[in-house]
C-alpha positions as CSV (number, residue, x, y, z in Angstrom):
1,M,20.2,-11.9,11.7
2,N,20.9,-13.5,8.4
3,K,21.8,-9.7,6.5
4,N,20.6,-12.1,3.2
5,K,17.0,-11.4,3.6
6,K,14.9,-9.0,1.7
7,I,13.7,-5.6,3.3
8,Y,10.9,-3.4,2.4
9,I,11.3,0.0,3.7
10,A,6.9,1.5,4.2
11,G,6.4,5.0,5.1
12,S,5.4,8.5,4.1
13,L,6.6,10.1,0.8
14,F,5.1,13.1,0.9
15,S,7.2,15.6,2.1
16,E,10.9,16.6,1.1
17,A,11.6,15.6,5.1
18,E,9.9,12.0,4.7
19,V,11.6,11.2,1.3
20,A,15.1,12.3,2.8
21,Q,13.9,9.6,6.1
22,R,14.0,7.0,3.9
23,I,16.7,7.2,1.6
24,K,18.5,7.6,4.7
25,E,16.9,4.2,6.0
26,G,17.8,2.7,3.0
27,E,21.5,3.9,3.6
28,L,21.5,2.8,7.0
29,L,20.4,-0.8,6.3
30,K,23.3,-1.2,3.7
31,K,25.4,0.7,6.0
32,V,25.0,-2.6,8.7
33,G,25.1,-5.3,6.0
34,F,21.8,-5.7,4.1
35,E,22.3,-6.4,0.6
36,Y,18.6,-6.2,-1.0
37,I,16.6,-3.1,0.0
38,Y,13.6,-2.1,-1.9
39,N,12.6,1.2,-1.0
40,P,9.8,2.7,-2.9
41,I,11.2,6.3,-3.4
42,Q,13.7,4.9,-5.5
43,A,11.5,2.6,-7.9
44,P,10.8,3.2,-11.3
45,C,6.9,2.9,-10.0
46,N,6.9,5.7,-8.1
47,S,8.8,8.0,-10.1
48,K,6.3,11.2,-10.4
49,E,8.0,12.6,-13.5
50,D,6.4,9.3,-15.6
51,L,2.7,10.1,-13.8
52,P,2.6,6.4,-13.0
53,T,-0.9,5.3,-12.3
54,A,-2.6,3.9,-9.5
55,E,-2.3,0.1,-10.7
56,D,1.7,0.7,-11.5
57,I,2.2,2.0,-8.1
58,F,0.3,-0.7,-6.0
59,W,1.5,-3.8,-8.4
60,G,5.1,-2.6,-8.3
61,D,5.0,-2.0,-4.5
62,T,2.7,-4.5,-3.8
63,K,5.0,-7.5,-5.6
64,E,7.6,-6.4,-3.5
65,V,5.5,-6.2,0.2
66,L,4.9,-9.9,-0.8
67,E,8.6,-11.2,-1.9
68,S,10.6,-9.5,1.6
69,E,10.9,-11.0,4.3
70,I,11.1,-8.2,6.2
71,V,9.2,-5.2,6.4
72,V,10.3,-1.7,8.0
73,I,7.5,0.5,8.7
74,D,7.3,3.8,9.9
75,I,3.9,4.7,11.2
76,S,4.7,8.3,12.0
77,N,2.2,9.7,9.5
78,P,-1.3,8.1,10.6
79,L,-2.7,9.6,7.3
80,D,-0.6,7.9,5.1
81,A,-3.4,4.9,4.0
82,G,-0.5,3.5,1.6
83,V,1.7,2.5,4.4
84,F,-1.3,1.0,6.3
85,C,-2.3,-0.7,3.2
86,E,1.1,-1.9,3.3
87,T,1.1,-3.2,6.7
88,G,-2.1,-5.3,5.7
89,I,-0.7,-7.2,3.0
90,A,2.3,-7.9,5.5
91,W,0.1,-9.1,8.0
92,A,-2.2,-11.2,5.6
93,C,1.3,-12.9,4.6
94,N,2.3,-13.6,8.3
95,Y,-1.5,-14.5,9.3
96,I,-1.4,-17.5,6.2
97,H,1.9,-18.8,7.3
98,R,0.8,-18.8,10.8
99,L,-2.4,-21.2,9.8
100,A,0.0,-23.2,7.8
101,N,2.2,-24.0,10.7
102,E,-0.9,-24.8,12.7
103,G,-1.0,-27.4,10.2
104,K,-4.0,-26.1,8.2
105,N,-4.3,-27.2,4.7
106,L,-5.3,-24.9,1.9
107,D,-9.1,-25.6,1.9
108,E,-8.8,-25.0,5.7
109,V,-7.0,-21.6,5.2
110,L,-9.9,-20.7,2.1
111,N,-12.5,-21.4,4.8
112,I,-11.2,-19.3,7.4
113,M,-9.8,-16.1,5.4
114,K,-12.5,-16.1,3.0
115,E,-12.8,-13.9,-0.6
116,K,-14.4,-10.4,0.4
117,M,-16.1,-8.5,-2.1
118,V,-14.8,-5.3,-1.5
119,V,-17.0,-1.8,-1.9
120,A,-15.9,1.5,-0.6
121,H,-16.7,5.0,-0.7
122,L,-15.2,8.0,-1.5
123,S,-17.9,10.9,-1.0
124,D,-15.2,13.9,-0.5
125,I,-17.3,16.8,-1.8
126,R,-13.9,18.2,-3.5
127,K,-13.9,15.1,-5.8
128,S,-16.0,16.6,-8.6
129,T,-14.4,20.3,-8.8
130,S,-10.7,19.6,-8.1
131,H,-9.5,19.4,-11.9
132,R,-10.6,23.2,-12.0
133,Y,-7.8,23.9,-9.5
134,N,-4.0,24.3,-10.2
135,G,-1.0,23.6,-8.4
136,N,-0.9,24.1,-4.5
137,H,-5.1,24.8,-5.0
138,I,-5.7,21.4,-5.6
139,P,-8.1,21.0,-2.3
140,V,-8.1,17.1,-2.5
141,G,-5.7,13.9,-2.9
142,F,-6.1,10.4,-2.2
143,N,-3.1,7.5,-1.8
144,Q,-2.8,5.6,-4.8
145,F,-1.6,2.6,-3.8
146,A,-4.4,2.3,-1.3
147,V,-7.1,3.9,-4.5
148,A,-5.3,0.6,-6.5
149,C,-5.5,-1.8,-3.3
150,I,-9.2,-1.6,-3.3
151,E,-9.8,-1.9,-7.0
152,D,-7.9,-4.4,-7.7
153,V,-10.2,-6.3,-5.8
154,G,-13.3,-4.3,-5.6
155,V,-15.1,-0.8,-6.7
156,I,-14.7,2.5,-5.1
157,K,-18.1,4.4,-5.2
158,D,-19.2,7.9,-4.7
159,S,-21.0,7.6,-1.7
160,F,-22.2,5.2,0.7
161,N,-25.8,5.2,-0.7
162,E,-24.1,3.9,-3.8
163,V,-22.5,1.1,-2.1
164,L,-26.0,0.5,-0.6
165,E,-27.0,0.2,-4.2
166,E,-24.0,-1.7,-4.9
167,L,-24.9,-4.5,-2.2
168,N,-28.5,-4.6,-3.1
169,D,-28.4,-5.4,-6.9
């Protein structure tokens, strides 16, 4: 395999063990000769000390997924919406290439892959009081990569009824 390809490492970064695994994966990829590795845990857009916004995280990592040629994905944590968003982005890139390899032109690709109206809902009842908690007692947290992915192309509503209202306008 050509070791000059750019690799994106996708995997959960919530626990010390997951962070250590991502760092280990980057080191092992370098050890076998890959030079161009994007490891989100080492990216400035993911530095929690700098309080990155959801948009900073989404666009910082998405740009790298789009520019990579190999995406290594750890799907061990089924609760990590960000990893699955990254997986979807990689899938869509490959699907566009598949359509192009089948001879489809841009108009045909755009007809197959229609632009989507995106309306999500996040009705977790803990959301409205989470700001009143401190430290480990915060009862809820949402993956900021996934939040920004949705907000980049759509909106997040507080309930399914609000989704219905949005769709009925």
